[in-house]
DRENKEBA-405635 format. One record per residue: x, y, z of N, C-alpha, C in turn; residue in one letter. Coordinates in nm, 2 decimals. Example, Ala and Ser with C-alpha at 12.3 -4.5 7.8 and 13.67 -1.06 7.14 Angstrom:
<recs>
nu/nv/nw/cau/cav/caw/cu/cv/cw/res
1.32/-0.57/0.78/1.23/-0.45/0.78/1.32/-0.33/0.78/A
1.28/-0.22/0.71/1.37/-0.11/0.71/1.29/0.00/0.79/S
</recs>
This chain:
<recs>
nu/nv/nw/cau/cav/caw/cu/cv/cw/res
0.51/-1.35/0.24/0.60/-1.33/0.33/0.56/-1.34/0.48/X
0.60/-1.44/0.53/0.54/-1.46/0.68/0.58/-1.36/0.81/X
0.52/-1.29/0.84/0.59/-1.17/0.96/0.57/-1.24/1.09/X
0.71/-1.23/1.13/0.70/-1.26/1.28/0.69/-1.14/1.39/X
0.77/-1.06/1.38/0.80/-0.97/1.46/0.79/-0.83/1.38/X
0.69/-0.74/1.44/0.67/-0.61/1.39/0.68/-0.50/1.50/X
0.76/-0.43/1.47/0.75/-0.28/1.56/0.71/-0.16/1.49/X
0.65/-0.12/1.57/0.55/0.02/1.55/0.59/0.14/1.60/X
0.60/0.24/1.53/0.67/0.35/1.60/0.55/0.44/1.57/X
0.46/0.51/1.67/0.34/0.61/1.63/0.40/0.71/1.73/X
0.42/0.86/1.62/0.40/0.97/1.67/0.25/1.06/1.66/X
0.20/1.02/1.80/0.06/1.12/1.79/0.06/1.27/1.77/X
0.15/1.33/1.78/0.15/1.48/1.76/0.16/1.52/1.61/X
0.20/1.40/1.54/0.19/1.46/1.38/0.07/1.47/1.33/X
0.07/1.52/1.21/-0.08/1.60/1.17/-0.19/1.52/1.15/X
-0.14/1.42/1.08/-0.26/1.32/1.05/-0.29/1.19/1.12/X
-0.19/1.20/1.27/-0.24/1.06/1.32/-0.33/1.09/1.47/X
-0.32/1.17/1.56/-0.41/1.14/1.65/-0.40/1.10/1.79/X
-0.43/1.16/1.91/-0.37/1.09/2.03/-0.45/0.96/2.04/X
-0.49/0.89/1.96/-0.55/0.73/2.01/-0.51/0.67/1.90/X
-0.41/0.70/1.82/-0.38/0.64/1.72/-0.31/0.48/1.75/X
-0.22/0.49/1.88/-0.15/0.34/1.92/-0.26/0.22/1.93/X
-0.39/0.29/2.00/-0.49/0.19/2.05/-0.54/0.13/1.94/X
-0.54/0.26/1.83/-0.65/0.18/1.72/-0.53/0.09/1.65/X
-0.41/0.13/1.62/-0.34/0.03/1.59/-0.35/-0.10/1.63/X
-0.34/-0.09/1.74/-0.31/-0.23/1.85/-0.45/-0.29/1.80/X
-0.57/-0.24/1.79/-0.68/-0.33/1.74/-0.67/-0.41/1.64/X
-0.59/-0.29/1.49/-0.58/-0.33/1.41/-0.48/-0.49/1.41/X
-0.37/-0.47/1.46/-0.27/-0.58/1.46/-0.33/-0.70/1.54/X
-0.40/-0.67/1.63/-0.48/-0.81/1.72/-0.54/-0.92/1.62/X
-0.55/-0.86/1.46/-0.64/-0.96/1.40/-0.54/-1.02/1.31/X
-0.38/-1.01/1.36/-0.33/-1.07/1.22/-0.23/-1.15/1.33/X
-0.14/-1.26/1.28/-0.09/-1.37/1.35/0.09/-1.31/1.36/X
0.10/-1.19/1.46/0.27/-1.19/1.48/0.25/-1.09/1.58/X
0.39/-1.11/1.61/0.41/-1.03/1.76/0.44/-0.89/1.73/X
0.35/-0.82/1.77/0.38/-0.68/1.73/0.41/-0.59/1.88/X
0.50/-0.49/1.87/0.55/-0.42/2.01/0.52/-0.22/1.93/X
0.43/-0.18/1.99/0.36/-0.05/1.94/0.45/0.05/2.09/X
0.54/0.12/1.99/0.60/0.26/2.09/0.56/0.40/2.01/X
0.49/0.45/2.10/0.47/0.62/2.12/0.58/0.70/2.15/X
0.60/0.77/2.05/0.72/0.86/2.07/0.67/1.01/2.03/X
0.70/1.11/2.11/0.69/1.26/2.10/0.81/1.32/2.00/X
0.78/1.39/1.93/0.87/1.44/1.83/1.01/1.41/1.85/X
1.06/1.48/1.97/1.19/1.47/2.01/1.25/1.34/2.04/X
1.18/1.26/2.03/1.22/1.08/2.10/1.19/0.99/1.93/X
1.14/1.09/1.84/1.10/0.98/1.74/1.22/0.87/1.69/X
1.34/1.01/1.66/1.48/0.92/1.61/1.54/0.78/1.69/X
1.51/0.83/1.81/1.57/0.73/1.90/1.49/0.61/1.92/X
1.35/0.61/1.86/1.25/0.51/1.86/1.29/0.46/1.74/X
1.30/0.51/1.62/1.31/0.45/1.50/1.47/0.36/1.53/X
1.58/0.39/1.59/1.73/0.34/1.60/1.68/0.23/1.69/X
1.58/0.22/1.82/1.54/0.11/1.89/1.49/-0.01/1.83/X
1.38/0.02/1.73/1.30/-0.04/1.66/1.37/-0.14/1.58/X
1.45/-0.05/1.49/1.56/-0.11/1.37/1.64/-0.23/1.46/X
1.72/-0.20/1.59/1.81/-0.23/1.65/1.76/-0.39/1.71/X
1.60/-0.42/1.73/1.54/-0.54/1.75/1.54/-0.61/1.63/X
1.56/-0.58/1.52/1.56/-0.68/1.39/1.42/-0.74/1.38/X
1.33/-0.64/1.39/1.20/-0.70/1.31/1.18/-0.73/1.15/X
1.10/-0.80/1.11/1.08/-0.86/0.99/1.00/-0.70/0.94/X
0.95/-0.63/0.99/0.86/-0.51/0.95/0.91/-0.40/1.05/X
0.88/-0.29/1.01/0.89/-0.18/1.08/0.79/-0.09/1.02/X
0.67/-0.07/1.12/0.54/0.03/1.05/0.60/0.15/1.11/X
0.55/0.25/1.05/0.60/0.40/1.09/0.45/0.47/1.03/X
0.41/0.53/1.18/0.29/0.64/1.17/0.35/0.76/1.22/X
0.35/0.82/1.11/0.47/1.01/1.17/0.43/1.09/1.02/X
0.51/1.17/1.05/0.51/1.28/0.94/0.65/1.26/0.83/X
0.60/1.29/0.69/0.66/1.29/0.58/0.79/1.29/0.64/X
0.89/1.35/0.72/1.04/1.36/0.73/1.07/1.22/0.82/X
0.95/1.17/0.93/0.99/1.09/0.98/0.98/0.93/0.87/X
0.88/0.96/0.82/0.88/0.84/0.70/0.99/0.82/0.62/X
1.07/0.93/0.57/1.18/0.93/0.51/1.30/0.88/0.55/X
1.31/0.88/0.72/1.42/0.91/0.78/1.42/0.73/0.78/X
1.30/0.67/0.85/1.28/0.55/0.83/1.36/0.42/0.73/X
1.28/0.50/0.62/1.30/0.43/0.50/1.48/0.46/0.46/X
1.57/0.54/0.51/1.69/0.59/0.48/1.81/0.46/0.57/X
1.75/0.48/0.73/1.75/0.38/0.80/1.77/0.27/0.77/X
1.67/0.23/0.74/1.68/0.07/0.71/1.75/0.05/0.59/X
1.77/0.11/0.46/1.80/0.10/0.33/1.78/-0.04/0.26/X
1.87/-0.11/0.18/1.81/-0.21/0.09/1.80/-0.31/0.15/X
1.91/-0.33/0.28/1.93/-0.46/0.37/1.88/-0.45/0.47/X
1.78/-0.35/0.52/1.70/-0.38/0.64/1.58/-0.43/0.65/X
1.49/-0.43/0.75/1.37/-0.47/0.75/1.25/-0.40/0.62/X
1.16/-0.45/0.62/1.05/-0.41/0.51/1.01/-0.32/0.58/X
0.95/-0.20/0.54/0.91/-0.05/0.57/0.80/-0.03/0.56/X
0.66/0.02/0.62/0.54/0.05/0.59/0.52/0.18/0.62/X
0.55/0.28/0.56/0.50/0.41/0.61/0.38/0.48/0.58/X
0.32/0.46/0.69/0.17/0.49/0.70/0.13/0.68/0.68/X
0.07/0.71/0.61/0.02/0.84/0.58/-0.01/0.90/0.74/X
0.05/0.99/0.77/0.05/1.03/0.91/0.13/1.19/0.92/X
0.18/1.22/0.81/0.19/1.36/0.79/0.07/1.45/0.72/X
0.14/1.57/0.63/0.06/1.67/0.59/0.06/1.61/0.46/X
0.16/1.60/0.37/0.13/1.57/0.23/0.16/1.42/0.18/X
0.21/1.31/0.29/0.24/1.18/0.27/0.26/1.15/0.12/X
0.35/1.20/0.08/0.38/1.16/-0.07/0.45/0.98/-0.11/X
0.49/0.97/-0.04/0.52/0.84/-0.01/0.43/0.70/0.04/X
0.36/0.74/0.18/0.24/0.66/0.17/0.15/0.65/0.07/X
0.11/0.74/0.00/0.02/0.77/-0.10/0.06/0.67/-0.23/X
0.19/0.70/-0.24/0.28/0.65/-0.37/0.26/0.47/-0.32/X
0.27/0.43/-0.24/0.28/0.28/-0.19/0.13/0.21/-0.20/X
0.03/0.31/-0.09/-0.10/0.24/-0.03/-0.25/0.32/-0.12/X
-0.20/0.41/-0.21/-0.30/0.47/-0.27/-0.43/0.54/-0.19/X
-0.38/0.59/-0.05/-0.48/0.63/0.00/-0.40/0.69/0.09/X
-0.51/0.80/0.16/-0.45/0.90/0.27/-0.50/0.84/0.39/X
-0.55/0.75/0.41/-0.61/0.70/0.56/-0.50/0.61/0.58/X
-0.44/0.61/0.70/-0.34/0.51/0.76/-0.39/0.39/0.82/X
-0.54/0.41/0.83/-0.60/0.25/0.88/-0.59/0.20/0.77/X
-0.66/0.26/0.67/-0.69/0.15/0.54/-0.52/0.10/0.46/X
-0.46/0.19/0.47/-0.29/0.17/0.43/-0.22/0.04/0.50/X
-0.26/0.06/0.63/-0.19/-0.06/0.74/-0.30/-0.20/0.72/X
-0.37/-0.15/0.69/-0.48/-0.29/0.65/-0.45/-0.34/0.54/X
-0.39/-0.27/0.40/-0.37/-0.30/0.27/-0.23/-0.39/0.28/X
-0.14/-0.31/0.36/0.01/-0.33/0.36/0.02/-0.50/0.43/X
-0.10/-0.49/0.51/-0.09/-0.63/0.62/-0.13/-0.75/0.55/X
-0.27/-0.75/0.46/-0.32/-0.85/0.38/-0.27/-0.85/0.24/X
-0.25/-0.74/0.18/-0.24/-0.74/0.01/-0.06/-0.73/0.01/X
0.00/-0.72/0.10/0.13/-0.68/0.07/0.28/-0.74/0.06/X
0.35/-0.74/0.00/0.43/-0.83/-0.05/0.55/-0.71/-0.06/X
0.67/-0.77/-0.11/0.84/-0.74/-0.08/0.82/-0.63/-0.21/X
0.85/-0.52/-0.22/0.84/-0.41/-0.31/0.96/-0.33/-0.32/X
1.05/-0.34/-0.39/1.20/-0.28/-0.39/1.14/-0.15/-0.44/X
1.19/-0.04/-0.36/1.19/0.09/-0.41/1.27/0.16/-0.44/X
1.29/0.24/-0.53/1.38/0.29/-0.61/1.38/0.48/-0.53/X
1.49/0.53/-0.55/1.48/0.66/-0.50/1.59/0.75/-0.56/X
1.64/0.84/-0.50/1.76/0.90/-0.51/1.82/0.98/-0.39/X
1.92/1.05/-0.41/1.96/1.13/-0.31/1.99/1.27/-0.34/X
1.97/1.38/-0.30/2.03/1.51/-0.30/2.15/1.56/-0.18/X
2.27/1.50/-0.27/2.37/1.53/-0.16/2.35/1.40/-0.05/X
2.37/1.42/0.08/2.32/1.30/0.16/2.14/1.30/0.18/X
2.09/1.38/0.16/1.93/1.38/0.18/1.88/1.27/0.08/X
1.80/1.16/0.13/1.73/1.07/0.04/1.61/1.14/0.00/X
1.55/1.09/-0.11/1.41/1.11/-0.18/1.34/1.02/-0.23/X
1.24/0.97/-0.20/1.18/0.85/-0.28/1.02/0.87/-0.35/X
1.00/1.00/-0.38/0.91/1.00/-0.46/0.93/1.10/-0.51/X
1.00/1.24/-0.48/0.96/1.37/-0.56/1.07/1.49/-0.51/X
1.16/1.53/-0.56/1.26/1.67/-0.51/1.22/1.76/-0.60/X
1.21/1.89/-0.55/1.17/2.00/-0.66/1.28/2.08/-0.58/X
1.36/2.14/-0.67/1.46/2.21/-0.64/1.42/2.35/-0.70/X
1.46/2.46/-0.63/1.39/2.63/-0.69/1.21/2.70/-0.63/X
1.21/2.77/-0.66/1.10/2.87/-0.58/0.95/2.76/-0.60/X
0.97/2.70/-0.71/0.80/2.65/-0.67/0.78/2.53/-0.58/X
0.89/2.46/-0.56/0.90/2.40/-0.45/0.82/2.45/-0.31/X
0.82/2.59/-0.28/0.75/2.64/-0.19/0.63/2.64/-0.18/X
0.57/2.65/-0.30/0.39/2.63/-0.30/0.33/2.49/-0.28/X
0.43/2.43/-0.32/0.36/2.27/-0.34/0.30/2.21/-0.14/X
0.36/2.27/-0.05/0.25/2.27/0.06/0.14/2.35/0.05/X
0.14/2.44/0.01/0.01/2.53/0.04/-0.08/2.47/-0.03/X
-0.05/2.44/-0.19/-0.13/2.36/-0.25/-0.20/2.24/-0.18/X
-0.15/2.15/-0.10/-0.18/2.02/-0.07/-0.28/2.06/0.04/X
-0.24/2.15/0.15/-0.30/2.22/0.23/-0.46/2.23/0.22/X
-0.42/2.35/0.06/-0.61/2.41/0.01/-0.68/2.26/-0.03/X
-0.61/2.15/-0.05/-0.65/2.04/-0.14/-0.71/1.93/-0.01/X
-0.69/1.95/0.08/-0.72/1.90/0.25/-0.80/1.94/0.28/X
-0.84/2.07/0.26/-0.93/2.18/0.30/-0.90/2.23/0.47/X
-0.77/2.27/0.42/-0.71/2.30/0.55/-0.67/2.48/0.51/X
-0.77/2.58/0.53/-0.72/2.70/0.49/-0.62/2.74/0.58/X
-0.64/2.73/0.66/-0.53/2.80/0.79/-0.36/2.78/0.75/X
-0.38/2.62/0.74/-0.24/2.57/0.75/-0.20/2.62/0.59/X
-0.27/2.62/0.47/-0.26/2.66/0.35/-0.18/2.80/0.35/X
-0.27/2.91/0.43/-0.22/3.06/0.44/-0.09/3.03/0.52/X
-0.05/2.98/0.59/0.09/2.97/0.68/0.24/2.96/0.58/X
0.13/2.86/0.49/0.24/2.78/0.36/0.26/2.90/0.28/X
0.17/2.94/0.26/0.18/3.05/0.13/0.27/3.18/0.17/X
0.24/3.22/0.34/0.30/3.33/0.37/0.49/3.28/0.42/X
0.47/3.17/0.42/0.62/3.12/0.43/0.68/3.12/0.26/X
0.60/3.06/0.18/0.67/3.05/0.02/0.71/3.23/-0.03/X
0.58/3.33/0.03/0.62/3.45/-0.02/0.73/3.50/0.04/X
0.77/3.47/0.20/0.84/3.53/0.27/1.00/3.49/0.19/X
0.98/3.37/0.20/1.13/3.27/0.14/1.16/3.28/-0.02/X
1.06/3.35/-0.10/1.09/3.31/-0.26/1.20/3.33/-0.27/X
1.26/3.25/-0.41/1.35/3.23/-0.46/1.35/3.31/-0.57/X
1.43/3.44/-0.58/1.41/3.53/-0.70/1.53/3.48/-0.82/X
1.61/3.41/-0.78/1.76/3.38/-0.90/1.68/3.26/-0.95/X
1.75/3.22/-1.06/1.76/3.10/-1.13/1.86/2.97/-1.10/X
1.82/2.85/-1.08/1.94/2.72/-1.10/1.98/2.72/-1.23/X
2.10/2.70/-1.19/2.20/2.63/-1.33/2.18/2.50/-1.30/X
2.18/2.40/-1.36/2.24/2.29/-1.35/2.27/2.19/-1.45/X
2.32/2.07/-1.46/2.36/1.97/-1.60/2.30/1.83/-1.56/X
2.21/1.80/-1.65/2.12/1.65/-1.62/2.27/1.58/-1.68/X
2.33/1.46/-1.62/2.43/1.35/-1.67/2.54/1.45/-1.68/X
2.57/1.41/-1.82/2.69/1.52/-1.84/2.65/1.53/-1.99/X
2.56/1.64/-1.97/2.47/1.70/-2.09/2.49/1.85/-2.10/X
2.48/1.96/-2.15/2.49/2.08/-2.19/2.42/2.16/-2.02/X
2.47/2.26/-2.02/2.46/2.35/-1.89/2.32/2.40/-1.93/X
2.24/2.39/-1.81/2.07/2.48/-1.83/2.07/2.57/-1.74/X
1.96/2.65/-1.73/1.95/2.74/-1.62/1.77/2.78/-1.67/X
1.75/2.74/-1.57/1.56/2.75/-1.53/1.52/2.82/-1.37/X
1.37/2.85/-1.36/1.36/2.86/-1.28/1.37/2.79/-1.14/X
1.34/2.63/-1.19/1.33/2.52/-1.07/1.34/2.40/-1.16/X
1.41/2.30/-1.12/1.44/2.14/-1.15/1.38/2.08/-1.05/X
1.29/1.98/-1.14/1.25/1.86/-1.04/1.29/1.73/-1.09/X
1.25/1.61/-0.96/1.30/1.46/-1.00/1.18/1.40/-0.93/X
1.18/1.31/-1.04/1.04/1.23/-0.96/1.11/1.04/-1.00/X
1.12/0.98/-0.85/1.12/0.83/-0.85/1.05/0.76/-0.97/X
1.09/0.64/-1.00/1.00/0.55/-1.05/0.90/0.51/-1.05/X
0.87/0.53/-0.85/0.73/0.49/-0.81/0.66/0.55/-0.84/X
0.63/0.68/-0.88/0.55/0.76/-0.92/0.56/0.82/-1.06/X
0.64/0.77/-1.13/0.69/0.83/-1.24/0.58/0.76/-1.36/X
0.53/0.86/-1.47/0.42/0.82/-1.52/0.50/0.79/-1.69/X
0.65/0.82/-1.68/0.72/0.80/-1.80/0.79/0.67/-1.84/X
0.82/0.59/-1.71/0.90/0.50/-1.73/0.79/0.34/-1.66/X
0.84/0.26/-1.76/0.79/0.11/-1.67/0.88/0.05/-1.58/X
1.02/0.10/-1.59/1.10/0.01/-1.53/1.20/0.14/-1.47/X
1.23/0.07/-1.32/1.32/0.18/-1.28/1.47/0.19/-1.34/X
1.47/0.25/-1.40/1.61/0.28/-1.49/1.65/0.41/-1.46/X
1.58/0.50/-1.37/1.63/0.66/-1.31/1.54/0.73/-1.29/X
1.59/0.89/-1.30/1.48/0.94/-1.24/1.44/1.08/-1.37/X
1.29/1.09/-1.34/1.22/1.16/-1.43/1.29/1.29/-1.42/X
1.34/1.37/-1.52/1.37/1.52/-1.42/1.33/1.59/-1.52/X
1.30/1.68/-1.46/1.16/1.83/-1.55/1.26/1.92/-1.53/X
1.24/2.02/-1.60/1.28/2.15/-1.63/1.14/2.24/-1.61/X
1.17/2.29/-1.50/1.04/2.42/-1.50/1.07/2.54/-1.54/X
1.00/2.58/-1.64/0.98/2.76/-1.66/0.88/2.84/-1.64/X
0.82/2.84/-1.52/0.69/2.93/-1.52/0.76/3.10/-1.55/X
0.65/3.15/-1.59/0.65/3.30/-1.61/0.63/3.37/-1.52/X
0.52/3.31/-1.44/0.53/3.43/-1.30/0.51/3.32/-1.19/X
0.46/3.43/-1.04/0.40/3.34/-0.92/0.31/3.23/-0.96/X
0.21/3.26/-1.02/0.06/3.20/-1.04/0.12/3.06/-1.10/X
0.16/3.10/-1.20/0.22/2.94/-1.29/0.33/2.86/-1.20/X
0.41/2.94/-1.11/0.48/2.85/-1.06/0.43/2.80/-0.94/X
0.32/2.83/-0.89/0.22/2.79/-0.83/0.14/2.63/-0.85/X
0.12/2.65/-1.02/0.04/2.57/-1.07/0.15/2.42/-1.10/X
0.24/2.46/-1.15/0.36/2.38/-1.18/0.39/2.29/-1.06/X
0.43/2.38/-0.97/0.46/2.29/-0.83/0.31/2.19/-0.77/X
0.24/2.22/-0.78/0.09/2.13/-0.78/0.08/2.03/-0.86/X
0.12/2.06/-0.99/0.10/1.94/-1.09/0.22/1.85/-1.11/X
0.34/1.89/-1.06/0.48/1.83/-1.07/0.44/1.73/-0.95/X
0.39/1.78/-0.85/0.39/1.67/-0.72/0.27/1.57/-0.74/X
0.12/1.62/-0.76/-0.01/1.53/-0.76/-0.08/1.50/-0.92/X
0.00/1.54/-1.01/-0.05/1.46/-1.15/0.07/1.49/-1.24/X
0.03/1.43/-1.36/0.12/1.40/-1.47/0.15/1.55/-1.56/X
0.29/1.62/-1.54/0.32/1.70/-1.59/0.37/1.71/-1.71/X
0.42/1.60/-1.76/0.47/1.58/-1.89/0.40/1.64/-2.03/X
0.24/1.68/-2.00/0.21/1.78/-2.07/0.20/1.94/-2.08/X
0.26/1.97/-1.99/0.24/2.10/-1.97/0.36/2.19/-2.05/X
0.28/2.28/-2.12/0.40/2.35/-2.18/0.56/2.41/-2.15/X
0.50/2.43/-2.00/0.65/2.48/-1.96/0.73/2.38/-1.88/X
0.69/2.28/-1.92/0.81/2.15/-1.83/0.87/2.08/-1.96/X
0.97/2.03/-1.99/1.05/1.95/-2.03/1.11/1.86/-1.97/X
1.12/1.70/-2.00/1.14/1.63/-1.93/1.22/1.53/-1.99/X
1.29/1.43/-1.91/1.41/1.33/-1.98/1.43/1.23/-1.86/X
1.48/1.13/-1.87/1.57/1.03/-1.79/1.70/1.03/-1.74/X
1.74/1.04/-1.61/1.85/1.05/-1.59/1.94/1.02/-1.44/X
2.04/0.98/-1.46/2.10/0.88/-1.32/2.16/0.99/-1.26/X
2.21/1.10/-1.31/2.31/1.17/-1.21/2.23/1.33/-1.27/X
2.29/1.43/-1.15/2.28/1.60/-1.20/2.35/1.69/-1.08/X
2.36/1.79/-1.17/2.44/1.85/-1.04/2.36/2.00/-1.06/X
2.36/2.08/-0.95/2.27/2.24/-0.94/2.34/2.30/-0.86/X
2.33/2.45/-0.93/2.40/2.52/-0.87/2.31/2.70/-0.85/X
2.33/2.77/-0.76/2.26/2.87/-0.76/2.37/3.00/-0.66/X
2.33/3.13/-0.66/2.37/3.21/-0.58/2.37/3.21/-0.45/X
2.26/3.15/-0.41/2.22/3.13/-0.27/2.19/3.00/-0.23/X
2.15/2.98/-0.10/2.07/2.82/-0.07/1.95/2.82/-0.16/X
1.93/2.69/-0.19/1.84/2.63/-0.30/1.73/2.60/-0.20/X
1.60/2.64/-0.23/1.47/2.59/-0.15/1.43/2.44/-0.21/X
1.40/2.35/-0.16/1.36/2.22/-0.21/1.28/2.19/-0.12/X
1.16/2.12/-0.21/1.10/2.01/-0.13/1.12/1.84/-0.13/X
1.17/1.78/-0.04/1.16/1.63/-0.06/1.07/1.54/0.01/X
1.01/1.47/-0.09/0.88/1.40/-0.04/0.82/1.47/0.09/X
0.78/1.60/0.01/0.67/1.66/0.10/0.75/1.76/0.22/X
0.88/1.72/0.25/0.92/1.79/0.35/1.00/1.95/0.31/X
0.95/2.05/0.34/1.07/2.18/0.27/1.21/2.18/0.34/X
1.31/2.18/0.24/1.46/2.18/0.32/1.51/2.34/0.25/X
1.59/2.39/0.32/1.70/2.47/0.23/1.84/2.39/0.23/X
1.86/2.38/0.09/2.01/2.31/0.03/2.07/2.42/0.03/X
2.24/2.33/0.05/2.33/2.45/-0.03/2.31/2.51/-0.14/X
2.42/2.60/-0.20/2.39/2.67/-0.32/2.44/2.55/-0.39/X
2.52/2.49/-0.37/2.57/2.36/-0.49/2.55/2.24/-0.44/X
2.48/2.14/-0.53/2.43/2.01/-0.47/2.43/1.92/-0.57/X
2.45/1.77/-0.57/2.42/1.63/-0.68/2.30/1.57/-0.64/X
2.25/1.52/-0.70/2.16/1.46/-0.73/2.16/1.33/-0.80/X
2.16/1.20/-0.76/2.20/1.06/-0.79/2.04/1.02/-0.80/X
2.05/0.91/-0.86/1.93/0.80/-0.88/1.99/0.66/-0.76/X
1.90/0.62/-0.71/1.93/0.48/-0.61/1.82/0.39/-0.68/X
1.93/0.28/-0.75/1.76/0.19/-0.77/1.75/0.10/-0.68/X
1.78/0.10/-0.61/1.71/0.01/-0.49/1.77/0.09/-0.32/X
1.64/0.15/-0.30/1.69/0.24/-0.17/1.65/0.19/-0.04/X
1.52/0.13/-0.06/1.44/0.04/0.08/1.34/-0.07/0.01/X
1.31/-0.15/0.10/1.21/-0.23/0.05/1.07/-0.20/0.11/X
0.98/-0.22/0.08/0.85/-0.19/0.10/0.76/-0.29/0.15/X
0.65/-0.33/0.26/0.56/-0.39/0.22/0.46/-0.34/0.21/X
0.38/-0.33/0.06/0.30/-0.29/-0.02/0.23/-0.37/-0.13/X
0.09/-0.32/-0.16/0.06/-0.40/-0.25/0.13/-0.41/-0.43/X
0.15/-0.50/-0.47/0.20/-0.48/-0.63/0.14/-0.34/-0.70/X
0.19/-0.25/-0.72/0.18/-0.18/-0.84/0.06/-0.21/-0.94/X
-0.03/-0.17/-0.99/-0.14/-0.19/-1.09/-0.09/-0.16/-1.20/X
-0.12/-0.23/-1.29/-0.07/-0.09/-1.45/-0.13/0.00/-1.48/X
-0.06/0.12/-1.46/-0.12/0.24/-1.52/-0.15/0.26/-1.68/X
-0.27/0.31/-1.69/-0.28/0.32/-1.84/-0.24/0.47/-1.92/X
-0.20/0.56/-1.82/-0.17/0.66/-1.84/0.02/0.66/-1.90/X
0.05/0.52/-1.85/0.19/0.54/-1.87/0.22/0.51/-2.03/X
0.32/0.56/-2.08/0.35/0.56/-2.29/0.23/0.59/-2.36/X
0.08/0.69/-2.29/0.01/0.77/-2.38/0.06/0.90/-2.40/X
0.14/0.95/-2.32/0.16/1.09/-2.37/0.28/1.13/-2.45/X
</recs>
């Protein structure tokens, strides 16, 4: 697909971006035959920058910022808006890694521009909050950011996340109903979109997993495995494909949506969205693990 007009929003204060990112983006874009406008936006200005970029009606919107901004850009564009290229500029970068298979934003941008094709991306919503990779509801969600910070070699950040997880630990269980089936009760329930699910070959629903860890250590392991590897072989996890679900708890439910920790209401609805937005990304290659478990 020819790209004539490209809008690029850069948040240099985001954890994985840096002060010189806009200049680096400009050097990369000069190698491609398109008209690119680069806007640097401080955190308080990012929302307005996204709105202005979309109002310009570009062929492509490139976002180099945090996890929440990538999610916001995809949600604002929707299935009828411009193509989105969410580059890895945050802490967990779940959506960029799923699309570009790298945590290096320069490599991701090069791959999008050289190898990219129009790629419809499925996802889900928890009430009015979208997600495109994974949503984990319940206490294991609190530990996933700490696990990713450890993996990235950021011990201070991992300690901060771990302290927050311990401080806001959710001691109760989540009650939920998957589609119209029987009521369940569990420590947590999680949902994977087709963009990363290893259990489906087509975007037909969300892969739902019931997590039943025995203690905090196992909760940490499950949260990490849920977001960064295949959880179907874990004996503490039951999975199925669903179109919708409802969840209840006595207090507000801690969750993580595409790497961003949030606090949900104590009763929420989860729905599958077959085409949530369109990305400019390489076509996904065959996954040898699919169908093998």
